[in-house]
Phi, psi and omega in degrees: 000163184244132180241149187292326178285340174287339180277350177259042174061018178267118180252106184297323181293338174290308184291331173301322182283330175289322175295335174289335178290320180292319180302312180301325183286309185282344180307306176288357189249304183220111181295323184295316179290317183302316185290325173295318178296322180293330177292315176301318178301313183297323178303310178297326180292329178284333176278354184288343173083166182050043182294327180295317183293320188294316180297313186288342178286328186251350193288337182271359180295133190286329174290324179295317182297314182304318178289321172302323185288321181292334180281315181294334181305315183290328180284320176295321185284356174299326179313118175082004178296133181270358183226063184298332182290313182289327180288329174289326173299314173302318176296325178289319181292325183282002180297341172297342168305329179273356175304337182298327181297300183294328173304310179291339178290330180235004189289124178260133190302326184292345179275338188303314176300322181292318183290328174295316180294325169307308182294321180292326173298318177303311180294329172297307176309311176304315187293317183295325174289321172303316175299320183297319174302313187301321182263009173074026188266125185266131174250113184289156169079358182246107183292134185231158184280138179247009185281322189224149187296125170059019175258108190284325190225325185284160186290335185205159190297320182300312179299318184301307183295324181296316178290314177301334177286320182299314177301317175307313179300319187291318183294315182292322180293319176294319177292338185259347187232330186285098184277349178274352178296134171273175188307314181293321173296320179297319172305307182302311184293321174306313173299320177293315186291332179285314176297318186290323170305312183287328185293328181303324186267010169254359176253162193263019181278110178289333172291324178300322182291340173285317187292335176300312180289325176296318178294310179300312177299320176297320178293317177303321182293321184289319185285315192236051181295344185262355181229080180295319176301319180298316187298310185299311182293313182295323185285325180296317179298302182303310185295314179296326182294322185287322179287322177296316178298318178294319179296323184277343184240343183248105177299330184290320177304313179302316184287328178290327182282325172298324177285333180283324176299315175296321179294323176295315183296327177284329178294321179297338178267003175084018174267116182246018175270056178219180186290313176292318177304317179296320181297320175299319179297318180308315190291307186312304185281327176296319177303325174296328182277326179294327183298325179263004179220045192294320186278314189244349185076194184257356179105157185302124177070001176273357185295322188288316183298307190302311185293317171303314173302323175290323176300306188296323181275338186245336178277134185262347180265118183299327182290317176296316176301313179295318180296320179283316181295328182287346180268359173258100176300147181278163181094185179289340182271359186296151187215166168266021179055029174205120176306321184292310183297322181297319179291311193276337179279327174291317201237355183072195177296328176296314179297313176302321177295324182291328180288318181290337174301326169309311186279337178291310179299324173294318177296326183268006188283147179273112177222117186277342187284123184300305181308316187280331172296319175297317175300320174300318191278331175283327185289322180305305177291330180291309179296327178291319186286316177307316187305335185293320184237016186202181178236152189237342186256328177295316173284091194293350179293323176269331185295312182291332171290322175301313181298312182287322174300321178290324178302320178302332190264359181291142180251083185237129180285162182303145188294348177267003184290156175286342169247117191287336184201129183297134181295142176270000000 
């Protein structure tokens, strides 16, 4: 369509890209502000014109199709849902999975580094605030999260550690491969990498402690895939140095490691009234449900009720029942503390394959830019690992960042190109 202000050199798609920089910055810091920015972004996308052509240009992208299929999975499985109200709320909140579409429609490649810089700057700011919380320094006018120790803005420490681990991967890759970094940026990136490494160990995420090693090893394998021994030696040195430093300097790290050892011992004795024990209980009783609904699952948002019923009717130890059930939140945001369990109990093997297809399509995607390819490859193991003992889509603070980062890595030619989409 033609708009009068477009004829006066006003390019809405250009402003949309500037808004993506702001969106990337506020996403790890403030969901309210990020949501407002996204509303203005959507407005400029609508004003950008040629929407039909732009949509046709991006809709054949395999990653975009994978995200659409996963969203449609929740919609189609509404059929027969016994908790339709919760299912509709889940469908409404998961709409951000489709943000990939408008971002891909207007994203200009020259803005990708700027958007990444906005995101990394936000993580640097988050890290500084995390340290201020650790040292008991009050920062006025900044609303902080009180749910998790030393996690300033995100809802929970597992989500923060996952995004921080991806940031660590980006920093390490830049330090090892970007020859255009000047001396001052090398110092800045090195300092940020070291401080971010330590930051992971002053929060209470035991999953995060493993993600630290996973991020570093993945980046080293990407860079030095032909030199396995070098990867193992360098990775071992960096990881062990980080763990030793954390153990010597962080009482929280010590206590969380001790708690994990104690929890594992209690699980072996059949006691499930602990954090890890509850997760073990979710798996045990989810598997019993899965066996009876293997192919298609129980339906959108019906999984919590079905598994809860199995726990209450089959678990004989009252303490175990209480310990497991208190870890299931009520409402449409309730989960089994595992993206795999949530998916396969609701949607069966079919749903699990559609979920894993997202990561398969990211893995096989053709991306010639080294940094963007690294982001794809480091995001896959981190998100898949987090999914074992946590959730990624209900907590939008990690889900939206995942969607944004993957959107930045898409290789789609401009909509006015003679070839609408590069062949796969």
